N, C-alpha and C positions, 0 to 999 in steps of 0.2 A: 572647541567650536563650535558656530551655529547649527543649525538642523536644517541648512542648506545642501544639495545633492553636489558635491563639483568632479567634473572627474578632469581626465586631464589625457591627448594626444598629439602620440608625436610622430612625424612622416619621416623619415628616415631618405633623401631621397641620393639620387649619382654624386651631388653635387654641396646641395644642401639640408638641412636638419630644421626644419618646421617644427614647433610645438604652441597647442591652444589648450589654455584651458575655458572652461568652461562652469556653470550651474547648469545641471541637466534636469528640463522638467518636462509636458506639455509641448514647450517654447523655449530649450537653451537658449541660453545667449551666449555671449562669448567675453568672458572676463580680460585677459591676456593673453598675448599670444605674441610669439619674438622666434627670427631667424639666423641661421649663424651657415656662412656658407664651410662644407669641409678643408678645403685644402689639405686635403693628404695627410689630416689629421685622421686619430681613430675617433669612429663615429661614435660611441656607446661613450668618450669621452666628455664629450662635447655634447652627447646629448644629456649626460650628468652632470653639468653643468647650468648647461642651462633648465633640464630641469630646477637645478639648484634654488637657484635667480628665480628663475618665476615665483618663488612658493615663499622667498623671503619678501620678493618684493610686495607679496601679497598675502605677504603676515598669516600665512598654511603649513604648513606639515605634511608630509608626505604622509603622515595615519589621517591627514582630513583628507585626505582622493578617496573617492570612492571605488576610484576606474583607475590607473594608468591604462589605455591602449595607444599601441604599435603599430603600425601602417608601412607599408615600403621593402624597405629593408633592414628594417626594426625589429625583423623576428628574433636577434640574438640578443637586444639589452635585458639588463637581471630584473632592472625595474618594474619593467612593464607588467603585468596582471594579464593581459589577455594582450593577439598578435589579429589583426583584419586583410585579409587581401586589399593592397590599394586601390582593383578598382571597384571593387564598389566602394570604396572606402571617397574616393572621387567621384563615385557616382551622389554619392552620398552628399558633403560636401556642399556640388558644385550647384543640390536641387535647395541645398541651404540657406546659398549665397545670392542665386537666381531666381524663385519659385515664380512656377509654372512652366520650367522649361522641360523640353524630356527629348534633350540630346545635352550630353556635357561630353564636350569638348580636352582634353585633360596634352595641353601643350607641355615634354617634359622633355628634359636636358638630354635624351637616351631615342627618345619617339614621342611618337603619337597617337594617344588613344580618342576614335568615336566611339560613345557607350549612348546605347535608344535608353531612357530607364522610362522606370511606369510613371505614377502620376506618388508614391512614396518614395521614388529614390531609388528602388528595386533594379535592377539588371536584369537591360532582356535579350541586347542581343551586344557588338560592338565590332570593333574592325580600328586593327589596329597595322602603322610603319613599322615597315622593319627594320635592321638595327643598322640602316647604313648614317651613320651621323650630318650625311646633308642635308637631312629632313628633320633637320633640330636645333635646340636652343645651345648644345655643348658648339653645337660649330657654328650660331649667330657668334655666343659669347667671345670665337674661338679669330674670327673674324674680324673682328671689331678691337681685341687683340692688336691684330695686323697690322690695323687702322691705326691707332693709337689711340682709340675708340671708348674709356670709362660706358661697361653694361648700361647704366645705366640714360649711358647720351644715344642709343641706338634707334629708340627712335623717334624723339624731336630731328634726330640726322635724316630721317629716314624721308621724314613729312615731309622734310625743302626738296627730296629729287624732286627737275623734270625730265628727263630725260634715262630710267632706268637701262642698269644693263645685267640681264640676267646670265647666271653663274651655266654650264653644262650639264650641272643638275646631279650627273649622272653619281657619280659616288663624292663624301669629303677627299679625298683624295684632286681630285680633277676638277673642281668644284673651288680648289683652294689655289688649285695652280689656273682656275680662268680669274680665279680676281688675283692674284697676282702682276698675269697682265696684264690685267683692267690699270693695276695704279700705275703697269712702267707702260700706258698708253695714254695713259692722264685722265681718268674716268675720274668725274669727282663724288667724293666718300658716299654721297649722299647716292646717287645715284647704284655706288655700288652695292649701297645696305639696303636700299627700294629690292636693288633686283631680287637680293637677298630672300626679302623675305618675298618678293610674288613668288621664284621659287617651292620658298618651305609650303606655300599659302595653297603654292596648286595641286601640290602631295595633297594637302589635308580635305579640299576641295571635292578628291577624286573620292576620299576617303567616305563621305560623307555624301556622295551619291552612291557610293558602293554599298553605308549602308541602310540608305536610301530614312535618313534621318530624319526630323517633323522640328517644324519650331519649336518655343526658342528653342538658342543651342546655345547651350553656359561655355565660354572661355576661360575655360583652365588650364590652373599653373605657371610656372615660372616667366613661361614667354605670353600668357595672358594681362601681363604687366608691360609690356614691350605697344603703345600704342602704334607705333610704324607697322611690327606682325596684324593689330587686327585690325589695323585699315587695310593691306593686305588682302584680306580674306574676306573682308565687308565685298572689298571692288571685285573681287574675281566670284564670290557670290552671288552680285550681280547678274557678270557676261555669267557663269549658267545657268540662271535663271531658275534654280534651285527655290527657288522661293519661300528661302531660308531669311530666320533673321534673327542673328548675334547678341551678345549682353553678354558681358563681363562686371568686374567687380573688383577693387579696391585691394579685399585680402585673397585673388584670383588663386597666388601662391601656397594661402592655408589649406584646400580644401580638401585637403588627404585628410589632416592630423584632423580638421571641421571633423568631420564624417568618423575617422575614427574615435575623437571625443563621444558623439553621441553614439555610436554602433553598445561601445564603453559604458557608458549608462542603459541603456536596455538591455546589457547584459546584468549588470549592477542588478540592475530590478527584480530577473527575471530570474536570478541565483538565490532570490533576493524573497521570492513571494511564498508566504507561509500554507 
């Protein structure tokens, strides 16, 4: 092994596991990254397979990694050296991907978290949605499956909407019933998808307003990869006149794993100080 310090962050989400390999220093560098859907499998087994694969790909051994850090639901992973709370890792990872951000918006599979952060990425305050699935990425995935769309097609479909139709938004059961009724009434798929995005975006904007969020806002998590969702948030943010600017990043889904890898490097150096 060379003299570089390698760290690895593992973010075990409710639907996807994300791994990031970093070279840790004052200016950390992403070496490699990988993610995989859980699909009712054992998260620890998937994490182990992904960890072995990323090490093999980069000609490294487990012993070469200075610190393996978990976050999210990864607290029980046996090969980790430490675990970090997901809100702090998403805050740190969001700032890493979007320097200068004052707020990080974690658009997750089960809920949305708005986090005000310091210049160093420390959590100052936060607000989050409840557990109602109609405001989550999982709900978007469920609806897209019903409409016959792959999740990767949802963003482009939403951008084609001419007259979006909003669901009730009260809860996932009622919203799904609304979608079924929309289909029976002949509402186009783009208009249904855009309506879903606007419904979720309205919850997001209320969250940001309640938090007194500041610009710029970094959109992180799986839904931040959905260009239709990003557009809906930007549209309603403008309408609400909150004065916020939004940014995202192609690696937005990895923000938690990135934050875990950075915190792991920091802890490694702290433990090895003489």
